[in-house]
C-alpha positions in Angstrom: -133.1 82.0 -34.1 -135.1 81.8 -37.2 -137.2 79.4 -37.3 -137.6 77.0 -40.7 -141.0 77.2 -42.3 -141.3 73.5 -42.7 -141.0 72.8 -38.9 -144.7 74.1 -39.0 -145.3 71.0 -41.7 -147.0 68.2 -40.7 -145.2 65.3 -40.6 -145.9 62.7 -43.7 -148.0 59.9 -42.5 -147.2 56.7 -41.7 -147.9 53.4 -43.0 -146.9 50.1 -43.2 -144.6 48.7 -45.9 -144.1 45.0 -47.4 -140.6 44.6 -46.8 -139.5 41.2 -46.8 -141.0 37.7 -47.2 -140.2 34.0 -46.7 -142.5 30.6 -46.4 -141.9 27.0 -45.6 -143.4 23.9 -46.3 -142.0 20.1 -44.3 -140.4 17.9 -46.4 -143.3 15.2 -46.8 -145.4 15.7 -50.2 -148.8 13.7 -50.0 -149.9 13.1 -53.4 -153.7 12.3 -53.9 -152.9 8.6 -54.6 -152.1 7.9 -51.2 -155.0 9.7 -49.8 -156.9 7.8 -52.1 -155.7 4.4 -50.8 -157.6 4.6 -47.4 -160.5 6.9 -48.7 -162.9 6.8 -50.9 -162.2 8.7 -53.1 -160.3 9.1 -56.5 -157.5 11.6 -57.7 -159.8 12.6 -60.6 -162.4 13.7 -57.7 -160.6 15.7 -55.8 -158.5 17.3 -58.7 -162.2 18.3 -60.3 -164.1 19.5 -56.8 -161.3 21.0 -55.3 -158.4 21.7 -57.9 -155.6 19.7 -55.3 -153.0 17.4 -56.2 -150.9 17.2 -53.9 -150.7 18.9 -50.4 -147.2 18.8 -47.5 -148.2 17.4 -44.1 -145.8 17.6 -41.1 -144.4 14.5 -39.2 -145.6 14.1 -35.4 -142.7 15.8 -34.2 -143.6 19.1 -35.8 -145.5 21.9 -34.3 -146.9 25.5 -35.5 -144.6 26.6 -33.9 -141.4 24.7 -35.8 -143.2 25.7 -39.2 -143.5 29.1 -38.3 -139.8 30.0 -37.4 -138.3 28.5 -40.1 -140.8 31.3 -41.9 -140.3 33.6 -40.2 -136.6 33.4 -40.2 -136.9 33.6 -44.5 -139.3 36.9 -43.8 -136.2 38.5 -41.5 -133.9 37.3 -43.5 -135.6 39.1 -47.2 -136.0 42.0 -45.0 -132.3 42.5 -44.8 -133.4 42.4 -40.1 -132.3 40.8 -37.9 -134.9 42.2 -35.3 -138.5 43.1 -35.1 -140.5 45.1 -32.7 -143.3 42.9 -32.3 -144.5 39.5 -33.4 -147.9 38.4 -34.7 -149.0 35.0 -35.2 -152.2 34.1 -37.3 -153.1 30.4 -36.7 -155.8 28.0 -36.2 -153.9 25.2 -34.9 -151.7 26.9 -32.0 -149.1 24.4 -29.9 -151.3 24.3 -26.9 -154.6 26.0 -26.3 -152.7 27.8 -23.8 -150.6 29.8 -24.1 -150.6 31.7 -27.2 -147.7 30.6 -29.9 -146.0 33.9 -31.0 -144.2 34.2 -27.6 -143.0 31.1 -28.2 -142.0 31.9 -31.5 -140.2 35.2 -31.1 -138.4 33.0 -28.2 -137.0 30.9 -30.7 -136.2 33.6 -33.0 -134.1 35.5 -30.3 -136.3 38.6 -30.2 -136.0 39.1 -26.3 -138.8 39.9 -24.9 -140.9 41.8 -27.9 -144.6 41.8 -28.2 -146.1 38.7 -29.5 -149.8 37.4 -29.8 -151.8 34.8 -31.7 -154.8 36.1 -33.9 -157.6 32.9 -34.5 -160.0 34.2 -38.3 -158.9 30.4 -39.7 -157.9 31.0 -43.1 -158.9 34.9 -42.8 -156.1 34.7 -40.2 -153.4 36.7 -42.0 -155.0 39.1 -43.6 -156.7 40.4 -40.2 -152.9 39.9 -38.7 -151.2 41.7 -41.1 -153.9 44.7 -40.8 -153.5 44.6 -36.6 -149.8 44.8 -37.2 -150.1 47.6 -39.7 -152.4 49.8 -37.7 -149.7 49.0 -34.9 -147.3 51.0 -37.3 -149.3 53.5 -38.2 -150.2 54.5 -34.7 -146.0 54.8 -34.0 -146.4 52.0 -31.6 -143.5 49.8 -33.6 -141.9 50.4 -36.2 -141.0 46.8 -37.8 -143.1 43.7 -37.4 -143.1 40.2 -38.6 -146.7 38.5 -39.2 -146.7 34.9 -39.6 -149.3 32.7 -40.8 -148.6 29.0 -39.7 -150.6 25.9 -39.9 -150.3 22.7 -39.2 -154.0 21.7 -40.0 -153.4 17.8 -40.2 -153.3 17.9 -36.7 -156.9 18.4 -36.5 -158.0 17.1 -39.6 -160.0 13.6 -39.5 -157.6 11.4 -41.7 -160.7 9.2 -42.3 -163.1 11.9 -43.4 -163.3 11.9 -47.1 -165.1 15.9 -46.6 -162.1 17.2 -45.3 -159.0 15.0 -45.5 -158.0 15.7 -49.1 -158.6 19.3 -48.5 -155.9 20.5 -45.9 -151.8 20.8 -45.6 -149.5 22.0 -43.2 -147.1 25.4 -44.2 -146.2 28.7 -43.2 -145.9 32.0 -44.7 -144.4 35.1 -43.2 -143.2 39.1 -44.1 -142.0 42.0 -42.4 -143.7 45.4 -42.8 -141.8 48.5 -41.6 -143.0 52.1 -40.9 -142.6 54.3 -44.1 -143.7 56.9 -45.9 -147.4 56.3 -47.1 -146.8 56.8 -50.6 -144.0 54.5 -50.7 -144.6 51.2 -52.8 -145.4 48.2 -50.8 -148.3 50.4 -48.2 -150.4 47.8 -47.1 -153.7 49.9 -48.1 -157.4 50.6 -46.8 -158.9 47.0 -45.2 -162.5 45.7 -46.0 -163.5 42.9 -43.3 -166.2 41.8 -41.3 -167.7 38.5 -40.3 -171.3 36.5 -39.8 -171.4 34.6 -36.4 -174.7 33.4 -37.2 -173.0 30.9 -39.9 -170.1 29.7 -37.1 -171.2 26.0 -37.4 -170.0 26.1 -41.2 -166.2 25.3 -39.9 -165.9 24.2 -36.6 -164.3 22.0 -34.2 -166.9 20.8 -31.8 -164.6 19.8 -28.7 -162.1 21.5 -27.1 -163.2 24.7 -25.9 -165.6 26.0 -22.8 -168.1 25.3 -24.9 -167.5 21.4 -24.9 -164.3 20.5 -23.1 -162.3 17.7 -25.0 -163.4 14.7 -23.9 -161.7 11.2 -23.9 -164.9 9.1 -24.6 -164.9 7.2 -28.3 -167.0 7.2 -30.8 -168.8 10.4 -31.9 -167.0 12.4 -29.6 -163.6 11.5 -31.0 -164.5 12.8 -34.2 -165.6 16.2 -32.7 -162.3 17.1 -31.6 -161.3 17.0 -35.9 -163.0 20.2 -38.0 -166.1 20.2 -39.5 -167.3 22.0 -42.6 -170.1 22.8 -44.8 -169.2 22.9 -47.8 -172.0 24.2 -49.7 -172.0 26.9 -47.1 -168.8 27.7 -47.3 -168.7 28.2 -51.0 -171.5 30.5 -51.0 -170.4 32.4 -48.4 -166.7 32.5 -49.7 -168.1 33.9 -53.3 -170.1 36.5 -51.8 -167.9 38.1 -49.1 -164.9 37.6 -50.3 -165.9 39.4 -54.0 -168.2 42.0 -51.6 -164.6 42.9 -49.9 -162.8 43.4 -52.7 -164.7 45.4 -54.4 -164.9 47.7 -51.3 -161.0 47.4 -50.6 -160.7 48.5 -54.2 -162.8 51.6 -53.6 -161.1 52.9 -50.7 -158.1 52.5 -52.4 -159.3 54.6 -55.2 -159.1 51.6 -57.3 -161.1 50.3 -60.5 -161.7 46.6 -60.2 -159.9 46.7 -64.0 -156.7 48.9 -61.5 -156.4 45.2 -60.2 -153.2 43.3 -62.0 -153.3 40.4 -59.7 -156.2 38.9 -56.9 -154.4 37.0 -54.5 -157.5 35.1 -53.1 -157.4 32.2 -50.1 -156.7 29.0 -51.6 -159.4 27.5 -49.8 -161.1 25.6 -53.2 -160.4 26.4 -57.0 -163.9 26.5 -57.9 -164.0 29.5 -55.6 -161.0 31.4 -56.5 -162.9 31.0 -59.9 -165.8 32.7 -58.5 -164.2 35.4 -57.1 -162.2 35.9 -59.9 -165.6 36.1 -62.2 -167.8 38.0 -60.1 -165.3 40.7 -60.1 -163.7 40.7 -63.5 -160.6 39.7 -63.5 -159.3 37.2 -66.0 -158.0 34.3 -64.9 -154.3 35.2 -66.6 -154.0 37.6 -63.4 -154.8 35.4 -60.6 -151.7 33.0 -59.4 -152.6 30.2 -57.8 -150.7 27.2 -56.0 -153.3 24.9 -55.0 -152.9 22.0 -56.8 -149.2 21.9 -55.0 -149.9 22.9 -51.3 -154.0 22.7 -50.8 -155.8 24.6 -47.9 -153.3 26.0 -45.9 -155.4 28.2 -43.9 -154.2 31.1 -42.2 -150.6 30.5 -44.4 -152.2 30.3 -47.9 -152.2 34.1 -48.4 -148.1 34.3 -47.4 -147.4 31.3 -49.5 -149.1 31.8 -52.4 -147.8 36.0 -52.4 -144.0 33.9 -52.2 -144.7 31.5 -54.5 -145.5 34.0 -57.0 -143.1 36.4 -56.2 -140.7 33.5 -56.8 -141.7 32.4 -60.1 -142.0 36.3 -61.8 -146.5 36.4 -61.0 -145.9 39.5 -59.1 -143.9 42.4 -60.1 -142.2 45.5 -59.1 -145.9 48.1 -60.1 -148.3 45.4 -60.1 -151.2 46.4 -58.1 -152.2 44.1 -55.9 -155.5 42.9 -54.0 -155.4 40.3 -51.1 -159.0 38.7 -50.2 -159.8 35.7 -47.6 -162.7 34.0 -46.3 -162.8 31.3 -43.7 -164.4 30.2 -40.0 -166.3 32.4 -38.1 -167.3 33.2 -40.4 -164.7 35.9 -41.7 -163.6 37.8 -43.9 -161.3 40.3 -45.4 -159.5 42.2 -48.3 -156.9 44.8 -48.7 -155.0 46.6 -51.2 -150.8 47.5 -52.1 -148.6 47.6 -55.1 -145.7 45.3 -54.9 -142.4 46.5 -53.9 -139.3 46.7 -56.2 -136.5 44.3 -55.0 -138.2 41.9 -52.8 -136.7 38.6 -53.1 -139.0 35.8 -51.4 -137.0 32.9 -49.9 -138.5 29.7 -48.9 
């Protein structure tokens, strides 16, 4: 039998392509005015300093897994798939310290005994999670992966803390990645990421881990079960590290900064997003934002912004998109993709 010459060619490179996108926000919308009733602050201060007008807060019966399941259902429907080979959940607010929340999400989605695990990288978690998921696809370990960023930040924020209570909101966003040729639109590009553990105290919860187990006492220890944040430190490091990560990711993808059509920045603070855009020389009209409507949703931030920008027509086929995030750890990450045709987000 004559052998085809094509049999000697290596298979085309395998990569992870974005094929589905979904999001979910809890029903309760909380405007600044509601917070100002109990905090020593004003609507003007919150809008001016942070850029937030409203956020969504889940009720006491709703957990991170509930939000994740809703977003996952929508992402899989958007992708037109009924099954995935793995679930990766990015969250800083798991349902329980043990076990991880991803297996619960996989079970409730009816996915059977697929591998499922959590990624904890704070607000960088979603970009970390898609990077890990893409590597699994590239290695041939799985073909299709559901990646979810889900947070119930209201569970770890002190409602009486003027510094953090106005910032955070609850929600979830999800994507489906699937194996495809490396030259297909929607492929996740190279990642630039890192961490600075010497700054771990800039965003942290003092109690609840093995270093300082939870306490039932009152006073300061009670407040230490909530997130603490050094705003000035976070602002300085966030702009610097996201800017450099975006530069590195663009270079690795063979892009000039002027090639970037849309900059999707973690919605931590409107001033941080503007600082990153300015440092990269990207005009404001190329930098979608939804922080005014949903606040800082931590690991859910990037997929929620992708969903809203796509639904509103601010992301269209062929757009060269840069994703950049920064969070607790301290951690940061940036990656690229060319927006695929026909992708319809569901919310």
